[in-house]
RONU-781038 format. One record per residue (C-alpha): x, y, z; residue number from 1. Coordinates in steps of 0.1 Angstrom, whole numbers, plus 5000, padded with zeros to 4 digits. Example, Ala and Ser with C-alpha at 12.3 -4.5 7.8 and 13.67 -1.06 7.14 Angstrom:
REM residues 2
5123	4955	5078	1;
5137	4989	5071	2;
This chain:
REM residues 634
4465	6065	6634	1;
4459	6031	6646	2;
4426	6029	6628	3;
4442	6040	6595	4;
4470	6013	6599	5;
4444	5986	6605	6;
4426	5997	6573	7;
4458	5996	6553	8;
4467	5962	6566	9;
4433	5949	6557	10;
4436	5962	6522	11;
4470	5946	6518	12;
4457	5912	6530	13;
4428	5914	6505	14;
4452	5923	6477	15;
4475	5895	6485	16;
4445	5870	6486	17;
4434	5882	6452	18;
4469	5879	6438	19;
4473	5844	6451	20;
4440	5833	6437	21;
4451	5845	6402	22;
4485	5827	6404	23;
4486	5790	6393	24;
4488	5767	6424	25;
4520	5747	6429	26;
4520	5717	6452	27;
4540	5723	6484	28;
4554	5697	6506	29;
4550	5710	6542	30;
4573	5697	6568	31;
4560	5670	6590	32;
4565	5691	6621	33;
4543	5720	6606	34;
4517	5695	6595	35;
4515	5680	6630	36;
4513	5715	6645	37;
4486	5727	6622	38;
4466	5695	6628	39;
4468	5700	6666	40;
4458	5737	6664	41;
4430	5732	6639	42;
4394	5736	6651	43;
4366	5714	6638	44;
4353	5742	6616	45;
4388	5749	6602	46;
4393	5712	6596	47;
4360	5711	6577	48;
4368	5741	6556	49;
4403	5727	6548	50;
4387	5694	6536	51;
4363	5714	6514	52;
4393	5733	6499	53;
4411	5701	6492	54;
4383	5688	6470	55;
4390	5689	6433	56;
4380	5722	6418	57;
4354	5722	6390	58;
4366	5729	6355	59;
4346	5752	6332	60;
4327	5723	6317	61;
4317	5711	6351	62;
4342	5682	6355	63;
4365	5681	6386	64;
4403	5683	6383	65;
4422	5653	6396	66;
4433	5656	6432	67;
4470	5660	6438	68;
4485	5649	6470	69;
4504	5674	6490	70;
4525	5645	6504	71;
4561	5638	6493	72;
4563	5611	6466	73;
4580	5579	6476	74;
4611	5571	6455	75;
4604	5543	6431	76;
4620	5509	6440	77;
4645	5496	6415	78;
4637	5464	6397	79;
4654	5434	6413	80;
4684	5424	6392	81;
4685	5387	6382	82;
4714	5367	6397	83;
4745	5360	6376	84;
4741	5325	6361	85;
4767	5298	6355	86;
4763	5271	6328	87;
4774	5235	6334	88;
4779	5213	6304	89;
4785	5176	6313	90;
4801	5161	6282	91;
4813	5128	6297	92;
4811	5107	6329	93;
4773	5104	6331	94;
4756	5071	6325	95;
4791	5055	6324	96;
4821	5049	6346	97;
4848	5069	6329	98;
4853	5095	6301	99;
4849	5123	6327	100;
4846	5157	6310	101;
4828	5188	6323	102;
4828	5224	6311	103;
4818	5254	6332	104;
4808	5288	6316	105;
4803	5321	6334	106;
4803	5356	6320	107;
4813	5342	6286	108;
4844	5324	6299	109;
4849	5287	6301	110;
4868	5262	6323	111;
4872	5224	6317	112;
4874	5199	6346	113;
4890	5165	6336	114;
4894	5149	6302	115;
4893	5111	6305	116;
4885	5081	6284	117;
4867	5048	6287	118;
4877	5014	6274	119;
4854	4999	6247	120;
4825	4975	6253	121;
4827	4940	6240	122;
4805	4949	6210	123;
4829	4976	6198	124;
4849	4953	6176	125;
4885	4965	6170	126;
4881	4997	6189	127;
4910	5006	6212	128;
4897	5036	6232	129;
4865	5058	6235	130;
4870	5095	6241	131;
4846	5124	6244	132;
4833	5144	6214	133;
4853	5177	6214	134;
4831	5195	6190	135;
4816	5219	6215	136;
4850	5229	6231	137;
4866	5233	6197	138;
4838	5257	6187	139;
4845	5277	6218	140;
4882	5274	6220	141;
4888	5312	6223	142;
4867	5313	6255	143;
4884	5284	6273	144;
4907	5296	6300	145;
4922	5263	6312	146;
4918	5226	6320	147;
4920	5215	6356	148;
4926	5178	6365	149;
4914	5161	6397	150;
4938	5131	6396	151;
4959	5109	6373	152;
4936	5080	6365	153;
4930	5072	6328	154;
4893	5080	6331	155;
4903	5116	6340	156;
4934	5123	6319	157;
4934	5096	6291	158;
4918	5119	6264	159;
4941	5149	6270	160;
4965	5141	6241	161;
4936	5140	6217	162;
4922	5173	6230	163;
4956	5190	6227	164;
4959	5179	6191	165;
4929	5202	6185	166;
4933	5230	6210	167;
4964	5237	6231	168;
4947	5246	6263	169;
4968	5253	6296	170;
4966	5223	6320	171;
4966	5227	6358	172;
4972	5196	6380	173;
4991	5184	6411	174;
5027	5171	6408	175;
5021	5134	6404	176;
4992	5140	6380	177;
5015	5161	6358	178;
5041	5133	6360	179;
5017	5107	6348	180;
5004	5130	6321	181;
5039	5138	6309	182;
5045	5101	6301	183;
5013	5100	6281	184;
5020	5132	6262	185;
5056	5120	6255	186;
5041	5090	6237	187;
5021	5113	6215	188;
5049	5137	6208	189;
5031	5166	6227	190;
5052	5170	6258	191;
5073	5200	6246	192;
5043	5219	6233	193;
5020	5213	6262	194;
5015	5241	6287	195;
5014	5224	6321	196;
5013	5242	6355	197;
5015	5226	6389	198;
4990	5234	6416	199;
4989	5225	6453	200;
4961	5223	6479	201;
4951	5256	6495	202;
4969	5276	6468	203;
4942	5295	6449	204;
4947	5305	6413	205;
4926	5325	6389	206;
4915	5316	6354	207;
4894	5343	6338	208;
4864	5350	6362	209;
4870	5318	6380	210;
4890	5316	6413	211;
4899	5279	6420	212;
4912	5263	6452	213;
4924	5227	6451	214;
4913	5206	6481	215;
4931	5174	6491	216;
4910	5142	6490	217;
4917	5105	6496	218;
4916	5082	6466	219;
4935	5051	6453	220;
4962	5074	6439	221;
4982	5101	6455	222;
4978	5139	6449	223;
4940	5136	6442	224;
4921	5169	6448	225;
4886	5183	6446	226;
4881	5218	6434	227;
4862	5248	6449	228;
4854	5269	6418	229;
4844	5305	6429	230;
4826	5325	6402	231;
4804	5356	6400	232;
4774	5332	6402	233;
4786	5315	6434	234;
4809	5286	6446	235;
4807	5252	6431	236;
4826	5222	6446	237;
4836	5195	6421	238;
4848	5165	6442	239;
4863	5143	6415	240;
4869	5107	6427	241;
4871	5107	6465	242;
4867	5086	6497	243;
4873	5095	6533	244;
4901	5074	6548	245;
4910	5082	6584	246;
4941	5060	6582	247;
4956	5066	6548	248;
4989	5052	6536	249;
5003	5087	6531	250;
4992	5122	6522	251;
4968	5129	6551	252;
4930	5126	6553	253;
4905	5143	6531	254;
4904	5180	6539	255;
4870	5181	6555	256;
4876	5214	6573	257;
4881	5234	6540	258;
4849	5218	6526	259;
4830	5227	6558	260;
4843	5263	6556	261;
4829	5267	6521	262;
4797	5252	6533	263;
4794	5279	6559	264;
4801	5306	6534	265;
4775	5292	6510	266;
4779	5266	6482	267;
4758	5271	6451	268;
4762	5235	6438	269;
4780	5202	6446	270;
4790	5178	6418	271;
4800	5146	6436	272;
4813	5111	6428	273;
4785	5085	6426	274;
4805	5053	6418	275;
4797	5036	6452	276;
4764	5052	6458	277;
4747	5018	6461	278;
4770	5006	6489	279;
4760	5014	6525	280;
4785	5023	6552	281;
4821	5034	6547	282;
4848	5023	6522	283;
4875	5002	6539	284;
4908	5018	6546	285;
4938	5011	6525	286;
4955	4997	6556	287;
4932	4966	6554	288;
4950	4956	6522	289;
4983	4957	6539	290;
4971	4934	6566	291;
4958	4909	6540	292;
4991	4910	6521	293;
5010	4902	6553	294;
4990	4869	6558	295;
4992	4860	6521	296;
5030	4865	6519	297;
5034	4842	6548	298;
5011	4817	6531	299;
5031	4819	6499	300;
5064	4810	6515	301;
5085	4789	6491	302;
5067	4803	6460	303;
5071	4831	6435	304;
5045	4858	6442	305;
5029	4876	6412	306;
5005	4905	6420	307;
4983	4922	6394	308;
4970	4957	6401	309;
4964	4990	6385	310;
4996	5007	6373	311;
4985	5040	6388	312;
4978	5026	6423	313;
5010	5037	6438	314;
4997	5032	6474	315;
4993	4995	6466	316;
5027	4993	6449	317;
5044	5008	6479	318;
5027	4983	6502	319;
5039	4954	6480	320;
5074	4968	6481	321;
5074	4972	6519	322;
5061	4937	6523	323;
5087	4923	6500	324;
5114	4940	6520	325;
5100	4925	6553	326;
5102	4890	6537	327;
5136	4894	6520	328;
5123	4893	6484	329;
5133	4912	6453	330;
5107	4932	6433	331;
5103	4934	6395	332;
5076	4951	6375	333;
5061	4940	6342	334;
5039	4959	6317	335;
5048	4991	6299	336;
5025	5014	6320	337;
5036	4998	6352	338;
5073	5003	6344	339;
5068	5039	6333	340;
5047	5049	6363	341;
5070	5032	6388	342;
5101	5049	6374	343;
5083	5083	6374	344;
5070	5078	6410	345;
5105	5068	6422	346;
5120	5099	6406	347;
5094	5122	6421	348;
5096	5106	6455	349;
5061	5091	6456	350;
5076	5055	6459	351;
5105	5045	6481	352;
5125	5013	6480	353;
5159	5003	6496	354;
5188	5000	6472	355;
5190	4966	6456	356;
5153	4957	6461	357;
5141	4966	6427	358;
5155	4945	6398	359;
5149	4943	6361	360;
5124	4917	6349	361;
5152	4902	6328	362;
5170	4892	6360	363;
5142	4874	6377	364;
5155	4840	6366	365;
5188	4846	6384	366;
5171	4844	6417	367;
5152	4815	6434	368;
5114	4818	6429	369;
5108	4822	6466	370;
5129	4854	6465	371;
5108	4872	6438	372;
5077	4894	6439	373;
5065	4904	6404	374;
5041	4934	6401	375;
5022	4934	6368	376;
4994	4949	6349	377;
4964	4930	6336	378;
4940	4930	6366	379;
4911	4938	6343	380;
4919	4909	6318	381;
4930	4932	6291	382;
4940	4909	6261	383;
4975	4925	6255	384;
4984	4929	6292	385;
5013	4911	6309	386;
4991	4889	6330	387;
4969	4879	6300	388;
5001	4869	6281	389;
5012	4849	6312	390;
4979	4831	6313	391;
4983	4821	6277	392;
5020	4811	6281	393;
5031	4838	6257	394;
5050	4861	6280	395;
5086	4865	6270	396;
5101	4864	6305	397;
5076	4846	6327	398;
5064	4811	6326	399;
5036	4804	6350	400;
5037	4770	6369	401;
5026	4753	6401	402;
5053	4772	6419	403;
5035	4805	6415	404;
5012	4823	6439	405;
4992	4849	6420	406;
4971	4877	6436	407;
4947	4898	6416	408;
4945	4930	6437	409;
4916	4947	6419	410;
4878	4942	6414	411;
4867	4938	6378	412;
4852	4970	6362	413;
4816	4964	6351	414;
4818	4947	6316	415;
4853	4932	6322	416;
4841	4901	6343	417;
4844	4877	6314	418;
4878	4888	6304	419;
4891	4885	6341	420;
4875	4851	6344	421;
4892	4839	6312	422;
4926	4850	6326	423;
4920	4833	6359	424;
4910	4801	6342	425;
4942	4802	6321	426;
4964	4807	6352	427;
4947	4779	6371	428;
4951	4755	6342	429;
4989	4762	6343	430;
4989	4750	6379	431;
4992	4784	6397	432;
4974	4792	6429	433;
4953	4823	6422	434;
4938	4846	6449	435;
4910	4867	6434	436;
4880	4864	6458	437;
4868	4894	6477	438;
4869	4875	6510	439;
4907	4879	6511	440;
4905	4917	6512	441;
4932	4921	6486	442;
4915	4953	6472	443;
4896	4982	6486	444;
4877	5008	6465	445;
4889	5044	6461	446;
4853	5057	6460	447;
4830	5069	6487	448;
4802	5048	6500	449;
4768	5062	6512	450;
4779	5074	6546	451;
4809	5092	6532	452;
4786	5108	6505	453;
4763	5119	6533	454;
4792	5135	6552	455;
4803	5154	6520	456;
4767	5166	6514	457;
4763	5177	6551	458;
4796	5197	6551	459;
4793	5213	6517	460;
4756	5221	6524	461;
4749	5229	6487	462;
4718	5247	6474	463;
4719	5225	6443	464;
4731	5189	6439	465;
4742	5172	6406	466;
4755	5135	6410	467;
4782	5127	6385	468;
4806	5099	6376	469;
4785	5068	6375	470;
4759	5048	6356	471;
4723	5060	6358	472;
4713	5037	6386	473;
4742	5050	6406	474;
4733	5086	6399	475;
4698	5079	6408	476;
4708	5064	6441	477;
4731	5093	6450	478;
4702	5117	6442	479;
4680	5097	6467	480;
4708	5100	6493	481;
4709	5138	6488	482;
4672	5141	6492	483;
4674	5122	6524	484;
4698	5148	6537	485;
4672	5176	6532	486;
4681	5190	6498	487;
4648	5199	6481	488;
4639	5176	6453	489;
4636	5204	6428	490;
4672	5214	6435	491;
4686	5179	6426	492;
4691	5172	6389	493;
4704	5140	6372	494;
4718	5154	6340	495;
4726	5137	6307	496;
4754	5142	6283	497;
4751	5174	6264	498;
4728	5192	6288	499;
4731	5229	6294	500;
4723	5233	6331	501;
4720	5270	6342	502;
4724	5276	6379	503;
4720	5308	6398	504;
4707	5320	6432	505;
4673	5324	6414	506;
4670	5287	6406	507;
4679	5259	6381	508;
4669	5256	6345	509;
4679	5239	6313	510;
4692	5256	6282	511;
4697	5243	6246	512;
4717	5210	6246	513;
4751	5210	6229	514;
4769	5184	6209	515;
4782	5155	6231	516;
4789	5118	6226	517;
4816	5093	6221	518;
4845	5092	6195	519;
4861	5058	6189	520;
4899	5054	6185	521;
4911	5026	6164	522;
4949	5025	6159	523;
4959	5059	6146	524;
4924	5067	6134	525;
4903	5090	6156	526;
4866	5092	6147	527;
4868	5073	6115	528;
4851	5043	6131	529;
4815	5052	6135	530;
4781	5034	6138	531;
4781	5023	6102	532;
4816	5007	6105	533;
4806	4991	6138	534;
4774	4977	6123	535;
4794	4961	6095	536;
4819	4946	6119	537;
4791	4933	6141	538;
4775	4918	6109	539;
4807	4902	6099	540;
4812	4888	6134	541;
4778	4872	6135	542;
4772	4859	6099	543;
4804	4862	6080	544;
4811	4874	6045	545;
4804	4861	6010	546;
4823	4877	5980	547;
4809	4871	5945	548;
4832	4879	5916	549;
4823	4879	5879	550;
4839	4893	5847	551;
4815	4909	5821	552;
4819	4925	5787	553;
4816	4963	5792	554;
4798	4966	5758	555;
4775	4937	5756	556;
4771	4928	5793	557;
4779	4892	5785	558;
4795	4871	5813	559;
4830	4863	5803	560;
4842	4846	5835	561;
4827	4834	5867	562;
4808	4839	5888	563;
4831	4827	5916	564;
4822	4827	5953	565;
4846	4832	5982	566;
4833	4827	6017	567;
4848	4840	6050	568;
4832	4833	6084	569;
4801	4819	6068	570;
4806	4783	6057	571;
4837	4761	6050	572;
4836	4759	6012	573;
4850	4724	6010	574;
4822	4711	6032	575;
4795	4731	6015	576;
4803	4726	5978	577;
4766	4719	5969	578;
4755	4752	5986	579;
4782	4772	5968	580;
4773	4757	5934	581;
4736	4764	5938	582;
4745	4800	5948	583;
4766	4804	5917	584;
4736	4792	5896	585;
4714	4818	5912	586;
4740	4845	5903	587;
4742	4833	5867	588;
4705	4835	5863	589;
4706	4871	5876	590;
4734	4881	5851	591;
4716	4864	5822	592;
4683	4883	5829	593;
4702	4916	5831	594;
4719	4908	5798	595;
4686	4899	5782	596;
4670	4931	5795	597;
4700	4951	5783	598;
4707	4965	5819	599;
4740	4984	5819	600;
4737	5001	5853	601;
4762	4980	5872	602;
4749	4993	5905	603;
4715	4979	5897	604;
4731	4946	5887	605;
4750	4944	5920	606;
4718	4951	5939	607;
4700	4923	5922	608;
4728	4899	5928	609;
4730	4909	5965	610;
4692	4905	5970	611;
4689	4872	5952	612;
4719	4857	5969	613;
4709	4868	6003	614;
4674	4854	6000	615;
4688	4821	5987	616;
4713	4818	6015	617;
4688	4825	6042	618;
4663	4799	6028	619;
4691	4773	6028	620;
4710	4782	6061	621;
4688	4807	6081	622;
4719	4830	6081	623;
4723	4864	6066	624;
4760	4869	6057	625;
4773	4901	6042	626;
4771	4898	6004	627;
4797	4917	5985	628;
4794	4915	5946	629;
4824	4925	5925	630;
4819	4930	5887	631;
4850	4935	5866	632;
4844	4951	5832	633;
4866	4941	5803	634;
C-alpha cells in the first residue's frame, strides 16, 4: 500500500511538472524572507542549476528572449516641479533719485509699490514735473490688486493723481501718508473718488496672492514703513527710504527685530534704498540738528529767524517750534505746501504747539523781528518758492534785510546746486546772514549710509539682492557692499527701467522688457511735451527764432508783399539792419526762381527759403536760428 501511494505521488508530481511547463510563465515577486531562506539552504549544485534556469530561453529561430528580473520594480520618481516665479518690473527710481515706481507680479496678479515723481532737469525747458510712463499698468489694470505706499515724500506719492486719472486702484498707506496724499488729491479733484485704506506696522493685509506686512523704519518723515511682501514664490522685503536712528525724535527706532525674523524664515529678495551708498559709516541722528538749532538761535538773538526746509519734514518743523517756544518766539509758516502740511499734521497730532505760538504770516509785522521765526519752503532754490521770492524782493509779506538770520536746513538735491546758490547770493546781497554750510549741522540725511545698509543686508539675509532708488553709481556701490557681505555675485542684479526680472528659488533670469520711461507734465498737459518739443525749445533757447513772411498770388505765384523778417532771440533788428536786408534779398531771389520755374508746391518753396536763409545766416553769424517761413496766398 505504501509502495502504491509512492507511485501515485510520483505520477502526480510528473503531471504537475508537465502542466507547469505548458503554462505561460508569469513573473513572481518572492518575499525577501523567502529569498533569503532559499539562498541560505541552496547547495552549490542547486545554485548552479538555478542560474542556468534563469538564462534567457532560446526562441524557435535561435535567439534568446530578454531576461526579466524577478525583483520588484522601483516606483518611478516624479519630475521635480519648478519653483513658483515672481516678476519684478522697476518702472521708476533707477538711474535717478525720484520717480519711484515698482510692480510685482505673481500667479497673474499684480501689486504696485510707490508712485512718485521727479523734478525736471535744467534742459527740460518749461516742464513742471516728470512722472513715470503708465502704459504697462494701464494695459494690465484688471490684474492690479492695489498700490502700497512706503511714505509721503513727493518722489513716492507725487504721481498718484495722474495714475488715478487712468486707473482707480485702491491705495494702502499709513495715516500721515494718507493725510499728505489727501491734500494732493484734493487739488486734482480726486479726493472723493479715491479708495484709500490706512495700514499700520505689524498688521498684515492681503491683496490677491500677496500677504503684506508694514515694518516701521526711520526716515526724515513720520510714518515711513518698509514692506514684507509674502507670495507663493517667497518673501520680498522692499525697504523704501530708510535709515537706522537709535535716538529718533519720535516714533521709535527701525523695527530690526521683524526684519531679522523674516531673515531667519528666509527672504527671497531684498530691494533696498541706495541713496547714500557712497557714504561710509552711519547717518547722523536727527537729534544733532536740534543741538545745532539751539546754538544758532542763541547766535541770532535780536534778529528775525527764517528757516527753509522741506515741507514734509515734520520732525524738523517740530524741532523749530520747540526751539521757538524755548526762546519766546512766535512761529509763522510760508509757502502753500508748508501751510497745508503743517495744518494737516497739527490736525492729525503729528505736530504739537502751545496755544498762541503759531500765527498767520499776515501778522508777522505786528511783532518785533526778534520775536519771530518764519518756516518757509524753497530749500532747493525752486524759482516760485517763498524763499526764492524773498531773495528777489518779490515776496508779498516778507522783506529781507540785514536784520534777518536765515538758515537753509537742507542739502541741495543733485542738479539743484546752481538754483540754491542763486537764492543764497540774492539773500546775501539784501544784507541777511545766511547759514547754509554743512559744518553747522543744520541738516541730516534721511537715508542709510554703508554701515546701516550692511546691517539691513545681514538681518534680512536675502537670497537675491536688487539695489534701488539711486543713480547708477549709487546702485553699483550698493551692489559692491552686498557682495562684501557674502551674497553671491550671480544673485545680485542692477536692473534698468522696464526690465522684467523673474525670481524663484531656482534662480534669477530676465524676461521681455516692458514699456517704461518718463512723461513730462507742462501746465495741464500730460505727455504732450515730448522729445521733439523739447528739441525745439532747446533750439530756440540757444539760437533764437527768425520768422519770414511773404504774400504771394495763389494763381501766378508772384510776390505781392514782402518778404518781411521778424527776429526773436537771434539778433536785435535795429542793430543788424544790414544783415536783415541781405537776408530779405536772399528770400526774394528764392521766390523769383520758384516763380520762374512755375513751382506751386508751397511746401517745396518753404523748404527752399528755410535752407537758403539758414545757410546765409550761418555764414554771416555762425549761428543756426530756427527759420519759420510763412507764405500767405491771396
